[in-house]
Kinemage of the C-alpha trace (Angstrom):
@kinemage 1
@onewidth
@group {chain A} dominant
@subgroup {mainchain}
@vectorlist {calphas} color= white
{ca met a 1} P -5.376 -28.865 15.841
{ca leu a 2} L -2.983 -26.761 13.811
{ca thr a 3} L -3.226 -22.986 13.672
{ca asp a 4} L -1.084 -20.042 12.636
{ca leu a 5} L 0.400 -17.650 15.166
{ca asp a 6} L -0.672 -14.778 12.880
{ca gln a 7} L -0.737 -11.504 14.820
{ca tyr a 8} L -0.052 -12.952 18.266
{ca glu a 9} L 3.387 -12.082 19.571
{ca cys a 10} L 3.818 -15.338 21.444
{ca pro a 11} L 2.421 -18.889 21.131
{ca ile a 12} L 1.696 -18.965 24.867
{ca asp a 13} L -0.586 -15.905 24.551
{ca leu a 14} L -2.536 -17.534 21.717
{ca lys a 15} L -2.897 -20.807 23.599
{ca glu a 16} L -4.053 -19.029 26.778
{ca asp a 17} L -6.647 -17.047 24.768
{ca trp a 18} L -7.981 -20.073 22.898
{ca ile a 19} L -7.673 -22.919 25.401
{ca asn a 20} L -9.337 -21.962 28.672
{ca phe a 21} L -10.946 -25.336 29.361
{ca pro a 22} L -9.755 -28.876 30.131
{ca leu a 23} L -8.422 -30.726 27.088
{ca asn a 24} L -8.930 -34.350 26.140
{ca glu a 25} L -5.725 -36.318 26.748
{ca asn a 26} L -5.581 -37.172 23.031
{ca phe a 27} L -5.927 -33.591 21.792
{ca ile a 28} L -2.798 -32.178 20.197
{ca phe a 29} L -2.609 -28.394 19.739
{ca arg a 30} L 0.225 -27.035 17.576
{ca ile a 31} L 0.997 -23.507 16.416
{ca ala a 32} L 2.933 -22.708 13.241
{ca val a 33} L 5.207 -19.743 13.900
{ca arg a 34} L 4.102 -17.293 12.290
{ca glu a 35} L 2.073 -19.007 9.552
{ca val a 36} L 2.105 -22.523 8.136
{ca glu a 37} L 3.635 -21.065 4.948
{ca ser a 38} L 6.898 -20.696 6.890
{ca trp a 39} L 7.017 -24.499 7.018
{ca leu a 40} L 6.666 -24.665 3.233
{ca ile a 41} L 9.359 -22.029 2.699
{ca ala a 42} L 11.675 -23.937 5.060
{ca asp a 43} L 12.129 -26.598 2.362
{ca ile a 44} L 14.228 -24.274 0.239
{ca glu a 45} L 15.421 -27.082 -2.009
{ca gly a 46} L 11.953 -28.426 -2.796
{ca leu a 47} L 10.194 -25.080 -3.137
{ca ser a 48} L 12.932 -23.618 -5.313
{ca arg a 49} L 12.546 -26.602 -7.679
{ca phe a 50} L 8.749 -26.322 -7.594
{ca leu a 51} L 8.785 -22.583 -8.335
{ca asn a 52} L 11.781 -22.945 -10.641
{ca ile a 53} L 13.675 -20.078 -8.993
{ca ser a 54} L 17.088 -19.802 -7.341
{ca lys a 55} L 17.569 -20.846 -3.716
{ca ala a 56} L 19.249 -17.456 -3.210
{ca asn a 57} L 15.764 -15.861 -3.160
{ca phe a 58} L 14.739 -17.642 0.045
{ca pro a 59} L 14.984 -16.498 3.661
{ca leu a 60} L 17.254 -18.759 5.713
{ca glu a 61} L 15.094 -18.438 8.848
{ca pro a 62} L 11.471 -18.695 7.691
{ca asp a 63} L 10.087 -18.778 11.252
{ca lys a 64} L 11.342 -15.191 11.641
{ca glu a 65} L 9.457 -13.892 8.599
{ca lys a 66} L 6.869 -11.296 9.642
{ca asp a 67} L 4.389 -12.413 6.946
{ca pro a 68} L 5.329 -15.840 5.518
{ca lys a 69} L 2.266 -15.912 3.259
{ca asp a 70} L 3.395 -12.649 1.637
{ca thr a 71} L 6.936 -14.027 1.372
{ca leu a 72} L 5.606 -17.128 -0.378
{ca ile a 73} L 3.528 -15.028 -2.775
{ca arg a 74} L 6.544 -12.824 -3.563
{ca leu a 75} L 8.547 -15.970 -4.322
{ca ala a 76} L 5.723 -17.271 -6.539
{ca lys a 77} L 5.700 -13.989 -8.482
{ca arg a 78} L 9.279 -14.836 -9.522
{ca ser a 79} L 8.332 -18.347 -10.625
{ca arg a 80} L 9.222 -19.319 -14.164
{ca arg a 81} L 6.114 -21.488 -14.173
{ca arg a 82} L 3.143 -19.546 -15.437
{ca ala a 83} L 0.602 -21.937 -13.898
{ca val a 84} L 2.122 -21.405 -10.441
{ca arg a 85} L 2.017 -17.618 -10.819
{ca glu a 86} L -1.605 -17.752 -12.002
{ca asp a 87} L -2.626 -20.066 -9.142
{ca val a 88} L -0.768 -18.476 -6.218
{ca val a 89} L -0.420 -14.746 -6.938
{ca pro a 90} L -3.499 -12.562 -6.249
{ca val a 91} L -5.168 -11.399 -9.462
{ca asn a 92} L -6.192 -7.961 -8.139
{ca asp a 93} L -5.834 -5.639 -5.148
{ca asn a 94} L -8.950 -7.076 -3.478
{ca ala a 95} L -7.567 -10.616 -3.355
{ca val a 96} L -5.174 -11.782 -0.646
{ca ile a 97} L -4.189 -15.017 -2.412
{ca gly a 98} L -4.416 -16.394 -5.926
{ca pro a 99} L -7.474 -18.288 -7.195
{ca asn a 100} L -5.930 -21.747 -6.707
{ca tyr a 101} L -3.522 -20.931 -3.882
{ca asn a 102} L -4.508 -23.892 -1.685
{ca gly a 103} L -4.762 -26.358 -4.557
{ca cys a 104} L -1.387 -25.442 -6.008
{ca leu a 105} L 0.415 -25.497 -2.666
{ca ser a 106} L -1.329 -28.718 -1.608
{ca gly a 107} L 0.076 -30.272 -4.760
{ca phe a 108} L 3.531 -29.056 -3.761
{ca val a 109} L 3.181 -30.525 -0.254
{ca phe a 110} L 2.010 -33.947 -1.444
{ca glu a 111} L 4.426 -34.269 -4.353
{ca asn a 112} L 7.560 -32.244 -3.568
{ca trp a 113} L 7.778 -30.960 0.007
{ca ser a 114} L 10.382 -32.581 2.255
{ca ile a 115} L 9.753 -32.408 5.985
{ca glu a 116} L 13.326 -33.607 6.519
{ca asn a 117} L 14.645 -30.520 4.716
{ca ala a 118} L 12.106 -28.190 6.315
{ca ile a 119} L 12.793 -29.138 9.946
{ca lys a 120} L 16.414 -28.072 9.442
{ca arg a 121} L 15.254 -24.450 9.048
{ca ser a 122} L 12.041 -24.300 11.084
{ca glu a 123} L 12.232 -24.796 14.829
{ca ser a 124} L 8.421 -24.625 15.167
{ca leu a 125} L 8.000 -27.420 12.602
{ca lys a 126} L 10.709 -29.449 14.304
{ca arg a 127} L 8.861 -29.174 17.649
{ca ala a 128} L 5.502 -30.067 16.053
{ca tyr a 129} L 7.023 -33.079 14.281
{ca lys a 130} L 8.691 -34.283 17.500
{ca asn a 131} L 5.426 -33.846 19.428
{ca leu a 132} L 3.453 -35.889 16.887
{ca asp a 133} L 6.185 -38.518 16.598
{ca glu a 134} L 6.190 -39.046 20.378
{ca phe a 135} L 2.391 -39.078 20.721
{ca lys a 136} L 0.999 -42.040 22.631
{ca gln a 137} L -2.767 -42.348 22.567
{ca tyr a 138} L -4.353 -42.174 25.981
{ca asn a 139} L -6.921 -44.918 26.604
{ca pro a 140} L -8.279 -44.770 30.158
{ca gly a 141} L -9.236 -48.160 31.530
{ca arg a 142} L -7.282 -50.129 28.910
{ca ile a 143} L -4.249 -52.195 29.710
């Protein structure tokens, strides 16, 4: 399970609030600090190419961004690609995200995002990647 830290101050507080029961040995619970968008922003090289904006616009420590989703939307507003702006940027004051926010950013993840670049700037992504990479499925009773 992957979730955002959102308004929690600490991942431990979120986990203690959400997980107050025994977990299956094969259940993996990971928290993106602060929001999963920080992991997208962490690939400065890939996202700057995708948005067609300078790398100088990006925060160097995306895990420390107070509102990574807002940071990502502000970056998208600067995009030289009209389709990206129309998809990602909210169209009015009532909208939090653009009409094709998830579709556009999913396309970025599948086609352009580099986890190798992103883990260099996101400690929370680095820990999640390491945890998944080291996962060994638990099979009670099997040899």
